[in-house]
C-alpha positions in Angstrom: 18.2 40.3 -8.3 21.9 38.8 -9.8 23.6 40.1 -12.6 22.9 37.0 -14.8 18.9 37.2 -14.3 18.8 40.5 -14.2 20.3 40.2 -18.1 18.3 37.6 -18.8 15.2 39.9 -17.7 15.8 42.5 -20.1 16.6 40.3 -23.1 13.0 38.7 -22.3 11.6 42.6 -22.5 13.6 43.4 -25.7 12.4 40.4 -27.4 8.7 40.7 -26.3 9.1 44.7 -27.3 10.5 43.7 -30.4 7.2 41.4 -31.4 4.9 44.0 -30.3 6.7 46.6 -32.5 6.8 44.6 -35.7 3.4 43.4 -35.2 2.2 46.9 -35.3 4.5 47.5 -38.2 2.8 44.6 -40.2 -0.7 45.7 -38.9 -0.5 49.2 -40.6 1.6 47.8 -44.0 -0.8 44.6 -44.5 -4.2 45.4 -42.1 -4.6 43.5 -38.3 -6.8 41.0 -39.9 -4.4 40.0 -43.0 -1.8 39.8 -40.4 -0.7 36.2 -39.1 0.9 35.0 -36.2 3.9 33.4 -38.1 4.6 36.7 -40.3 4.7 38.5 -36.9 7.2 36.2 -35.7 9.5 35.9 -38.8 9.5 39.5 -38.6 10.7 39.6 -34.9 13.0 37.0 -36.2 12.0 34.4 -33.3 9.8 31.4 -33.9 5.5 31.1 -33.6 6.0 29.1 -30.0 8.5 31.6 -28.7 5.3 34.6 -29.9 3.0 32.2 -27.8 5.2 32.1 -24.8 5.0 36.2 -24.7 1.5 36.4 -26.2 -1.3 33.6 -25.9 -2.7 35.4 -29.3 -2.5 37.8 -32.0 -5.7 39.8 -30.2 -3.8 39.8 -26.5 -0.6 41.3 -28.1 -3.2 44.4 -28.7 -5.1 44.0 -25.6 -2.5 43.7 -23.3 -1.6 47.3 -21.5 2.0 47.6 -20.8 1.3 50.7 -18.7 -0.7 48.9 -15.8 2.7 48.6 -13.4 3.5 52.7 -14.2 0.0 53.5 -13.0 0.2 51.1 -9.9 3.4 52.6 -8.6 2.0 56.2 -9.8 -0.9 55.7 -7.5 0.7 54.2 -4.2 3.1 57.7 -4.7 -0.4 59.6 -4.5 -0.7 61.8 -1.0 -3.5 60.0 0.8 -6.6 61.8 1.4 -7.7 63.0 -2.2 -11.0 62.3 -4.2 -10.0 58.5 -5.6 -10.8 60.2 -9.0 -8.1 63.0 -8.2 -5.6 60.9 -7.6 -6.3 58.4 -10.8 -6.0 61.9 -12.6 -2.7 62.8 -11.2 -1.2 59.3 -11.3 -2.1 59.4 -14.7 -0.9 62.8 -15.8 2.6 61.3 -13.8 2.7 58.3 -16.2 1.7 59.9 -19.5 4.1 62.7 -18.8 7.2 60.7 -18.5 6.6 58.6 -21.5 9.1 59.1 -24.4 7.5 60.8 -27.8 7.6 56.7 -29.3 6.1 54.8 -26.3 3.4 57.6 -26.7 2.9 56.8 -30.2 3.0 53.2 -29.6 0.4 53.7 -27.1 -2.0 55.7 -29.0 -1.7 52.9 -31.9 -2.8 50.5 -29.7 -5.4 52.3 -28.9 -6.4 52.8 -32.6 -6.5 49.5 -33.0 -7.9 48.2 -30.0 -11.4 51.0 -30.8 -10.7 50.8 -34.7 -10.2 47.3 -35.8 -13.3 45.3 -35.9 -11.9 41.8 -35.3 -11.1 43.4 -31.9 -14.4 45.3 -31.0 -15.9 42.1 -29.3 -12.3 42.1 -27.1 -13.5 45.7 -25.8 -15.9 44.2 -23.5 -13.3 41.8 -21.9 -11.0 44.7 -21.5 -13.3 46.7 -20.0 -14.4 44.3 -17.4 -10.4 43.9 -16.8 -9.8 47.3 -16.3 -12.7 48.0 -13.9 -11.2 45.0 -11.6 -7.6 46.6 -12.3 -8.9 50.0 -10.8 -11.0 49.0 -8.1 -8.0 46.8 -7.0 -5.9 50.0 -7.4 -8.7 52.3 -5.6 -9.3 49.8 -2.8 -5.2 49.9 -2.0 -5.4 53.6 -2.0 -8.6 53.8 0.4 -7.7 51.2 2.5 -11.2 49.3 1.6 -11.9 46.2 -0.2 -12.0 45.9 -4.1 -15.6 44.4 -3.6 -16.6 47.3 -1.9 -19.9 49.0 -3.4 -18.6 52.5 -3.7 -15.0 51.4 -4.6 -16.8 49.0 -7.6 -19.0 51.9 -8.8 -16.5 54.6 -8.9 -14.0 52.1 -10.7 -16.9 51.5 -13.2 -17.5 54.6 -13.6 -14.2 55.9 -14.2 -13.2 53.2 -16.8 -16.2 54.3 -18.4 -15.2 57.5 -18.9 -11.8 57.0 -19.9 -13.0 54.7 -22.8 -15.9 57.2 -23.7 -13.5 59.7 -24.5 -10.5 57.2 -25.9 -12.6 56.2 -28.8 -12.4 59.6 -30.5 -9.5 61.1 -28.9 -6.5 58.0 -27.9 -4.3 59.0 -25.4 -5.1 62.6 -25.6 -3.7 63.4 -22.0 -5.8 66.7 -21.8 -9.0 65.4 -22.7 -8.4 62.4 -20.2 -7.9 64.7 -17.0 -10.8 66.8 -18.3 -12.8 63.7 -18.5 -11.8 62.5 -14.8 -12.4 66.0 -13.4 -16.0 66.1 -14.9 -16.6 62.9 -12.8 -14.6 63.8 -9.8 -16.8 67.3 -10.0 -19.9 65.1 -9.9 -20.9 65.4 -13.9 -21.8 69.2 -13.7 -23.3 69.9 -17.4 -22.2 73.2 -19.4 -19.3 74.1 -17.1 -17.7 77.6 -18.0 -14.5 76.0 -18.4 -15.2 73.4 -20.6 -17.3 76.2 -22.8 -14.5 78.4 -23.2 -12.6 75.6 -24.9 -15.3 74.3 -27.3 
């Protein structure tokens, strides 16, 4: 990659990040429904057309998951032979553990918006479908199987369902997410002593 291209890419990423940060600030101050794309663009000092080059809609600004590439990389770094859910749990812990506090706070706020704003709830089904596809692709690569493999698809659906189930109550709580994946990996053993001790 040339220096000029690298500078251009960094500038684009800064602009994209500024748009999201300013959008979330406005959502906090005046509410998601009351915030317009024009207001977000003005706060980020870009034109509305520039906003739409980065995000096709205000809804997509919240839905977009910046952690996908990091999860892909972290899962590829996992040693072979693990149960796929254990590999996901370890990759997730690596990604979340490497995040700066500001990045983690941003992602927690994104999750709270996604699950807490009535206008966005209809998008959760779309996000669920996308996330299953993403998890199936990652799992298929890790296992050396097809993303359409029955066991891969079912495991991906269980994994994403478990994650979303706990995210609604506790966004981006690493320990709770790890517990959920361990619970799935162990075959959904109800009333395990370890969890009972913590309750």
